[in-house]
VEXDREN-2710 file (C-alpha; in Angstrom, 1 decimal):
% VEXDREN-2710
k/r/px/py/pz
1/MET/51.5/120.5/10.3
2/ALA/52.7/118.2/7.1
3/GLU/50.9/115.2/6.9
4/ILE/54.1/112.8/7.3
5/PRO/54.5/110.3/4.2
6/PHE/53.4/106.3/5.5
7/VAL/54.7/103.4/3.9
8/LEU/53.5/99.9/4.3
9/ILE/56.1/96.9/3.5
10/ALA/54.6/93.3/3.2
11/ASP/57.3/91.1/3.0
12/ALA/57.5/87.3/4.4
13/GLN/60.9/87.7/5.9
14/ALA/60.9/89.6/9.3
15/PRO/64.5/90.9/8.8
16/VAL/63.9/92.4/5.5
17/ARG/60.6/93.7/6.9
18/GLU/62.6/95.3/9.9
19/VAL/65.3/97.0/7.2
20/GLY/62.7/98.5/5.2
21/ILE/60.7/99.8/7.9
22/GLY/64.5/101.4/9.2
23/LEU/65.3/102.9/5.7
24/ALA/61.9/104.2/5.5
25/GLN/62.0/106.2/8.8
26/SER/65.8/107.4/8.0
27/LEU/63.9/109.2/5.4
28/GLY/61.3/110.7/7.5
29/TYR/58.2/108.8/6.6
30/ASP/56.1/106.9/8.9
31/ALA/56.0/102.7/8.2
32/GLU/54.7/99.4/9.2
33/GLY/55.0/95.8/8.2
34/CYS/53.3/92.7/7.3
35/GLY/54.1/89.2/7.3
36/ASN/51.2/87.9/4.7
37/SER/48.2/89.1/2.3
38/SER/45.5/89.0/5.1
39/GLU/47.3/91.5/7.6
40/LEU/48.2/93.4/4.4
41/PHE/44.4/94.2/3.2
42/GLN/43.8/94.6/7.2
43/LYS/46.5/96.7/7.3
44/LEU/45.0/98.6/3.8
45/GLY/41.4/99.0/5.5
46/ARG/42.6/101.0/8.7
47/ARG/45.0/103.2/7.2
48/ALA/45.9/104.0/3.4
49/PRO/49.9/104.1/2.8
50/ASP/51.1/106.6/-0.1
51/LEU/53.5/103.7/-0.9
52/LEU/53.5/100.0/-1.1
53/VAL/56.4/97.4/-0.6
54/LEU/55.1/94.3/-1.8
55/ASP/56.7/91.2/-1.6
56/ALA/56.2/89.0/-5.0
57/ASP/56.5/85.8/-2.5
58/LEU/53.8/87.4/-0.1
59/PRO/52.4/83.7/2.4
60/GLU/48.9/83.1/1.3
61/GLN/47.7/84.8/-1.9
62/GLY/51.3/85.6/-3.4
63/GLY/52.9/88.6/-4.2
64/LEU/51.4/89.1/-7.4
65/ALA/47.8/88.3/-6.8
66/ALA/47.7/90.6/-4.2
67/LEU/49.4/93.3/-5.9
68/ALA/46.1/92.9/-8.6
69/GLU/43.8/92.8/-6.0
70/VAL/45.3/96.0/-4.2
71/LYS/45.6/98.0/-7.7
72/ALA/41.7/96.9/-8.2
73/GLN/41.2/98.5/-4.6
74/TYR/43.2/101.5/-4.7
75/PRO/44.6/102.3/-8.7
76/ALA/46.6/104.8/-7.9
77/LEU/48.8/103.5/-5.2
78/PRO/52.7/103.3/-5.9
79/ILE/53.6/99.9/-5.5
80/LEU/57.4/98.7/-5.3
81/ILE/58.1/94.8/-5.6
82/VAL/60.9/92.9/-4.3
83/THR/61.8/89.6/-4.7
84/ALA/64.3/86.9/-4.3
85/SER/64.2/85.1/-7.7
86/ALA/64.2/88.0/-9.9
87/THR/63.8/87.8/-13.8
88/VAL/63.1/89.7/-16.9
89/ALA/59.5/87.5/-17.0
90/GLN/58.9/88.4/-13.7
91/ALA/59.8/92.2/-13.5
92/VAL/57.6/92.5/-16.8
93/GLY/54.6/90.8/-15.3
94/ALA/54.9/92.9/-12.2
95/MET/55.1/96.0/-14.3
96/LYS/51.8/94.5/-16.3
97/ALA/50.1/94.0/-13.3
98/GLY/50.7/97.8/-12.2
99/ALA/53.7/97.7/-10.5
100/ALA/55.7/101.2/-10.2
101/GLU/59.1/99.5/-9.6
102/PHE/61.0/96.2/-9.3
103/LEU/63.2/95.5/-7.0
104/ALA/65.5/92.5/-6.6
105/LYS/66.7/90.9/-3.1
106/PRO/69.0/91.4/-1.3
107/PHE/69.0/95.3/-2.2
108/GLU/70.9/97.5/-1.2
109/GLY/70.2/100.0/1.1
110/GLU/71.1/103.3/-0.4
111/GLU/69.0/101.9/-3.8
112/PHE/65.9/101.1/-1.7
113/ARG/66.1/104.2/0.0
114/SER/66.4/106.0/-3.7
115/LEU/63.3/104.2/-4.8
116/LEU/61.2/105.0/-1.6
117/LYS/62.4/109.0/-2.7
118/SER/61.5/108.9/-5.7
119/LEU/58.5/106.6/-6.1
120/MET/57.4/109.6/-3.0
121/ARG/58.2/112.9/-5.1
122/PRO/56.4/114.4/-8.3
123/PRO/57.8/113.7/-11.7
124/ALA/60.9/115.8/-12.1
125/ALA/61.4/114.3/-15.9
126/GLY/58.8/112.4/-17.1
127/PRO/56.4/109.7/-16.7
128/GLY/58.7/107.0/-16.3
129/ALA/60.7/109.3/-14.1
130/ALA/60.5/110.5/-10.2
131/GLY/57.0/110.7/-9.1
132/ASN/53.7/108.5/-9.4
133/LYS/50.3/109.8/-10.1
134/LEU/48.8/109.0/-6.3
135/GLU/51.5/111.6/-4.7
136/MET/50.7/114.2/-7.2
137/ARG/46.9/113.6/-7.0
138/ARG/47.4/113.4/-3.1
139/ARG/49.1/116.5/-2.6
140/ALA/47.1/118.2/-5.4
141/GLN/44.1/117.6/-3.2
142/HIS/45.3/118.4/-0.1
143/GLN/46.9/121.8/-1.6
144/SER/43.9/122.6/-4.0
145/LEU/41.0/124.5/-3.0
146/GLU/39.2/124.8/-5.8
147/GLY/39.0/123.7/-9.2
148/ASP/42.3/123.7/-11.3
149/LEU/44.0/126.0/-8.4
150/ILE/46.8/124.0/-7.4
151/GLY/50.1/124.8/-5.7
152/THR/53.0/123.0/-3.9
153/GLY/55.2/126.0/-3.6
154/ALA/55.9/128.7/-0.6
155/ALA/54.1/131.3/-3.1
156/MET/50.7/129.5/-4.0
157/GLN/50.6/128.1/0.0
158/LYS/50.6/131.8/1.0
159/VAL/47.5/132.5/-1.7
160/PHE/46.0/129.4/0.1
161/ARG/46.6/130.4/3.7
162/LEU/45.0/133.8/2.5
163/VAL/42.3/132.5/0.7
164/ALA/41.8/130.2/3.6
165/LYS/41.8/133.7/6.0
166/VAL/39.4/135.5/4.2
167/ALA/37.0/133.4/2.8
168/PRO/35.1/133.4/6.1
169/ASN/34.2/136.8/5.7
170/ARG/32.1/139.0/3.3
171/TYR/34.8/142.3/2.9
172/PRO/36.0/143.1/-0.6
173/VAL/39.3/141.0/-2.0
174/LEU/41.2/142.4/-4.9
175/VAL/43.3/139.7/-7.1
176/LEU/46.7/140.6/-8.3
177/GLY/48.5/138.9/-11.2
178/GLU/48.8/138.6/-14.6
179/SER/46.8/137.0/-17.3
180/GLY/46.0/133.1/-17.2
181/THR/47.7/132.8/-13.3
182/GLY/44.1/131.8/-12.2
183/LYS/42.7/134.8/-10.7
184/GLU/39.1/133.6/-11.5
185/MET/40.3/130.4/-9.9
186/VAL/40.9/132.3/-6.8
187/ALA/37.8/133.9/-6.3
188/ARG/36.1/130.7/-6.9
189/ALA/38.5/129.6/-4.3
190/ILE/37.3/132.0/-1.7
191/HIS/33.4/131.5/-2.3
192/PHE/33.0/127.9/-2.2
193/ALA/35.0/127.8/1.1
194/GLY/33.2/130.4/2.5
195/PRO/29.4/130.2/4.2
196/ASP/28.1/131.5/0.9
197/ARG/29.1/128.9/-0.8
198/GLU/25.3/127.7/-1.6
199/HIS/24.6/131.0/-3.2
200/PRO/25.3/132.2/-7.1
201/PHE/28.8/132.6/-8.0
202/LEU/28.8/135.2/-10.8
203/PRO/31.6/136.6/-12.7
204/VAL/31.6/139.4/-15.3
205/ASP/34.8/140.8/-17.4
206/CYS/34.8/144.4/-17.6
207/GLY/37.2/144.5/-20.1
208/THR/35.0/142.9/-23.0
209/LEU/31.9/145.2/-22.6
210/VAL/31.0/148.5/-23.4
211/PRO/30.2/151.1/-20.3
212/THR/26.8/151.3/-20.4
213/LEU/26.3/147.2/-20.8
214/ILE/28.8/146.9/-18.0
215/GLU/26.3/149.5/-15.8
216/SER/23.1/147.3/-16.6
217/GLU/25.0/144.1/-16.7
218/LEU/26.0/145.1/-12.8
219/PHE/23.1/147.5/-11.9
220/GLY/20.1/146.2/-13.6
221/TYR/18.0/148.5/-15.0
222/VAL/13.7/149.5/-15.1
223/ARG/11.4/149.2/-17.7
224/GLY/11.6/152.0/-20.4
225/ALA/15.2/153.6/-18.8
226/PHE/16.6/153.3/-22.4
227/THR/15.5/151.7/-25.5
228/GLY/15.0/148.3/-25.5
229/ALA/14.2/148.0/-22.3
230/GLU/10.7/146.3/-22.5
231/ALA/11.0/145.2/-19.1
232/ASN/12.6/145.4/-15.5
233/ARG/15.9/143.1/-15.6
234/ASP/18.1/142.5/-12.2
235/GLY/21.7/143.3/-12.3
236/LEU/24.4/140.9/-11.1
237/LEU/24.5/142.5/-8.0
238/LYS/21.4/142.1/-7.3
239/SER/21.0/138.3/-9.0
240/ALA/23.9/137.2/-6.4
241/GLN/21.6/137.0/-3.8
242/GLY/24.1/136.8/-1.0
243/GLY/26.3/135.2/-3.2
244/THR/29.6/136.6/-4.9
245/VAL/30.4/138.9/-7.7
246/PHE/33.4/138.6/-9.1
247/LEU/34.9/141.6/-11.4
248/ASP/37.2/140.5/-13.2
249/GLU/39.8/143.3/-15.4
250/ILE/38.1/146.0/-12.8
251/ALA/41.2/148.7/-14.1
252/GLU/38.8/148.7/-17.5
253/LEU/35.9/150.3/-16.0
254/SER/35.4/154.0/-16.6
255/LEU/36.0/156.6/-13.8
256/ASP/32.0/157.6/-13.9
257/LEU/31.2/153.5/-13.3
258/GLN/34.0/153.0/-10.5
259/ILE/32.2/156.1/-8.8
260/LYS/28.7/154.2/-9.1
261/LEU/30.4/150.8/-8.0
262/LEU/32.4/152.8/-4.9
263/ARG/29.2/154.1/-3.7
264/ALA/27.4/150.9/-4.0
265/ILE/30.1/148.9/-2.0
266/GLN/30.3/151.9/1.0
267/GLU/26.5/152.2/1.4
268/ARG/25.7/149.2/0.4
269/GLU/23.1/149.8/-1.5
270/PHE/22.6/150.7/-5.3
271/ARG/20.1/151.7/-8.0
272/PRO/19.2/150.0/-11.2
273/VAL/19.7/152.0/-14.2
274/GLY/16.6/154.8/-14.5
275/GLY/14.8/153.5/-11.5
276/THR/14.6/155.7/-8.4
277/LYS/14.6/152.8/-5.7
278/ARG/17.4/151.8/-4.1
279/LEU/17.8/148.3/-4.0
280/ARG/20.1/146.4/-0.6
281/LEU/23.8/144.8/-1.9
282/GLU/23.6/141.6/-0.3
283/ALA/26.8/140.2/-2.5
284/ARG/30.2/139.8/-2.0
285/ILE/32.8/142.0/-4.2
286/ILE/36.0/140.2/-5.6
287/ALA/37.8/142.3/-7.9
288/ALA/40.9/141.4/-10.5
289/THR/43.2/142.9/-12.1
290/ASN/46.6/142.1/-14.2
291/ARG/47.3/146.2/-14.4
292/ASN/49.3/147.6/-11.6
293/LEU/46.6/149.6/-9.6
294/GLU/48.5/151.9/-7.8
295/GLU/50.5/153.3/-11.0
296/ALA/46.5/153.4/-12.4
297/VAL/45.7/156.0/-10.1
298/ARG/49.1/157.9/-10.3
299/GLU/47.8/158.4/-13.5
300/GLY/44.7/159.2/-12.5
301/THR/42.9/156.6/-14.6
302/PHE/41.4/154.8/-11.4
303/ARG/40.0/156.1/-8.5
304/LYS/42.1/156.0/-4.9
305/ASP/38.9/155.9/-3.0
306/LEU/37.9/152.7/-4.7
307/PHE/41.2/151.0/-4.9
308/PHE/41.1/151.4/-1.2
309/ARG/37.8/150.0/-0.7
310/LEU/38.8/147.1/-2.7
311/ASN/42.0/146.6/-1.5
312/VAL/40.8/145.6/1.8
313/VAL/42.8/142.0/1.3
314/SER/44.9/141.6/-1.5
315/ILE/46.0/138.4/-3.2
316/LYS/49.0/138.6/-5.7
317/LEU/49.3/135.3/-7.7
318/PRO/52.7/134.1/-9.0
319/PRO/53.3/133.8/-12.9
320/LEU/53.9/130.1/-13.8
321/ARG/57.4/130.4/-14.6
322/GLU/58.2/131.6/-10.7
323/ARG/56.5/128.3/-9.9
324/GLY/58.3/125.6/-11.7
325/GLU/57.9/123.0/-8.9
326/ASP/53.9/123.5/-9.8
327/ILE/54.3/122.3/-13.2
328/PRO/53.9/118.7/-13.2
329/TYR/51.1/118.9/-10.7
330/LEU/49.0/120.8/-13.1
331/ILE/50.0/118.9/-16.2
332/ALA/49.0/115.7/-14.1
333/HIS/45.9/117.5/-13.2
334/PHE/44.7/118.6/-16.4
335/LEU/45.6/115.1/-18.2
336/ASP/43.5/113.4/-15.5
337/LYS/40.7/115.5/-16.2
338/LEU/40.8/115.0/-19.8
339/ASN/41.6/111.0/-19.5
340/ALA/38.9/110.9/-17.4
341/ALA/36.3/113.1/-19.8
342/ALA/37.4/111.1/-23.0
343/GLY/37.8/107.3/-21.2
344/SER/41.4/107.4/-22.7
345/ASN/45.1/106.9/-20.8
346/LYS/47.2/109.5/-22.8
347/ARG/50.4/110.3/-21.0
348/PHE/53.1/111.9/-22.5
349/ASP/56.9/110.7/-23.6
350/GLU/60.3/111.8/-22.0
351/ARG/61.0/114.7/-24.7
352/ALA/57.6/116.1/-24.3
353/TRP/58.0/115.8/-20.9
354/LYS/61.0/117.7/-20.6
355/ALA/59.4/120.2/-23.2
356/LEU/56.9/120.9/-20.8
357/LEU/58.9/121.5/-17.8
358/SER/61.7/123.7/-19.6
359/TYR/59.1/126.3/-21.2
360/THR/58.6/129.6/-19.7
361/TRP/54.5/129.6/-20.3
362/PRO/54.3/133.4/-21.0
363/GLY/50.1/132.6/-21.0
364/ASN/50.8/131.0/-17.5
365/VAL/48.6/128.2/-16.4
366/ARG/45.9/128.8/-18.4
367/GLU/48.5/128.6/-21.9
368/LEU/49.5/125.1/-20.2
369/GLU/46.0/123.9/-19.9
370/ASN/45.2/124.8/-23.6
371/CYS/48.5/123.1/-24.3
372/ILE/47.5/119.7/-22.8
373/GLU/44.4/119.7/-24.2
374/ARG/45.6/120.4/-27.8
375/CYS/48.0/117.8/-27.4
376/THR/45.3/115.4/-26.3
377/ALA/43.2/116.2/-29.3
378/VAL/45.6/116.1/-31.8
379/SER/47.6/112.9/-30.8
380/SER/47.0/109.8/-32.8
381/GLY/48.0/107.4/-30.2
382/PRO/48.1/106.9/-26.2
383/VAL/51.8/108.4/-26.1
384/MET/52.2/112.0/-27.0
385/THR/55.5/113.3/-28.6
386/LEU/57.3/116.0/-29.0
387/ALA/55.8/116.8/-32.7
388/ASP/52.1/117.1/-30.7
389/LEU/53.1/119.8/-28.9
390/PRO/52.1/123.8/-29.9
391/SER/54.8/125.5/-32.0
392/PRO/56.2/127.7/-29.6
393/VAL/57.0/124.8/-27.1
394/ARG/58.8/123.3/-30.2
395/LEU/60.7/126.2/-31.0
396/HIS/61.7/126.6/-27.5
397/VAL/63.3/123.3/-27.4
398/GLU/65.0/123.5/-30.9
399/GLU/66.6/127.1/-29.6
400/SER/68.0/125.2/-26.3
401/GLN/69.6/122.2/-28.7
402/ALA/70.8/124.8/-30.8
403/ALA/72.7/126.7/-27.9
404/ALA/73.8/123.5/-26.3
405/THR/75.3/122.8/-29.5
406/GLN/78.6/124.2/-30.3
407/ASN/80.4/123.6/-33.7
408/GLY/78.5/120.5/-34.5
409/VAL/79.1/118.6/-31.7
410/ARG/77.6/117.5/-29.1
411/ALA/78.7/116.9/-25.5
412/LEU/78.9/113.1/-24.3
413/ALA/76.7/113.7/-21.0
414/GLU/73.8/114.5/-23.4
415/MET/75.0/111.7/-25.4
416/GLU/74.7/109.3/-23.0
417/ARG/71.6/110.8/-21.7
418/ASP/69.6/110.3/-24.8
419/ALA/70.9/107.0/-25.0
420/ILE/69.6/105.7/-21.3
421/PHE/66.5/107.5/-22.5
422/HIS/66.3/105.7/-25.4
423/ALA/66.8/102.1/-23.8
424/LEU/64.0/102.8/-21.4
425/SER/61.9/104.0/-23.9
426/VAL/62.4/100.9/-26.0
427/TYR/62.4/98.3/-23.2
428/HIS/59.0/100.3/-21.7
429/ASP/61.3/101.6/-18.5
430/ASP/62.3/98.0/-18.0
431/LYS/65.3/99.4/-16.1
432/LEU/67.1/95.8/-15.5
433/LEU/66.9/95.0/-19.3
434/ALA/67.6/98.4/-20.4
435/ALA/70.7/98.4/-18.3
436/LYS/71.7/95.0/-19.7
437/LYS/71.4/96.6/-23.3
438/LEU/73.6/99.3/-22.7
439/GLY/76.6/97.1/-21.1
440/ILE/76.1/99.1/-17.6
441/GLY/75.5/97.7/-14.8
442/LYS/72.0/98.2/-12.7
443/THR/73.7/100.5/-10.1
444/THR/75.3/103.0/-12.1
445/LEU/71.8/102.8/-14.2
446/TYR/69.9/104.2/-11.2
447/ARG/73.0/106.8/-10.2
448/LYS/72.7/108.3/-14.2
449/LEU/68.9/108.4/-13.5
450/LYS/69.2/110.0/-9.9
451/GLU/71.8/112.7/-11.6
452/TYR/68.9/113.2/-14.4
453/GLN/66.5/113.9/-11.5
454/MET/64.5/110.6/-12.8
455/SER/63.5/108.1/-11.0
456/ALA/65.9/105.2/-10.2
END
């Protein structure tokens, strides 16, 4: 059962707390309230919220002082500041102190609900848009089994359920999917979620070695087995010692090697190249391929008996183009990892973020990760722009813009959207100031942002 998001509302006014709790509960969230900073930190100590609504005039400590202390203890927690004396200076101060959003009291119920929803979901359009790092990180960690294997959609949830079911056992698993979808990540997740996690996980790419090298790599060899074999050497099947051997691109094995691997799996023992003594197979076998093995069986390039032996359980990974809902989480994950390693705080601007979300990613997760790494390497400042993206992504944006523009005339809706994005960028996502400079009401701006699937 999914965890219910928890909203904590810290406000000096009891009616505001009650209204806020009711609005949060109407969205299906769990919610509690408190009236001063002492109660706030007591409740934070008992249960960490997914979102904090904080009164700028909170008694005892003051809202902005409490904000700084909360951010020091919970740096990823999104905080919505509410105040009865809204000023641009106060809004800027709250944002600088780490607030995710700023709202003037008295607020409209629908506006408050819209803010709660946008702060509780992943970004749909950009770093200043819907979502926040805590929610992305919380959900990604909850739904990630190992390393970069992250997903929130139904297809990836099915993968996670299968991994959880097969991990405690030691029978073979076949992982299917296009190149770059994360097949090795699935294999690692199975290994490290199982009882043999303390033993080695040894991968081998069957498509990069010639058959003779793969054979000695897998089975090992004895001294004198061939020219240059001056000493005995253990293969991966022995070195794994109760762990896992991951055979990537299994379809590239020659038919002779397929027979030897089949015999090893069936009999749970094997013989090193040139040896006479048979060794016990203690390793688990996980195989993967981007090819259609059933078709390869029909063509005679893959043995049917080995296919059935490996295919005790098969796990199919969807391509990234079919799981677009996971792209914001993956971007946040890769950025967090790279920023942590470099001690930086880089992020994408609105146009670059939209380009990343709209691209089809033929190279799947691997291509996305390489793209994020490239951007952080070539960008000269903390904000990465469209110019920092690889040429295929930029070309896709140019082609999309050309297709959307007819006879050189841009749609009014597109011009309006660009104007709003530009104003938010110029005024550092200060929505109150942006709305004033655009000559529209704050409610209109929030409605437009909701239409664009941005954070209201």
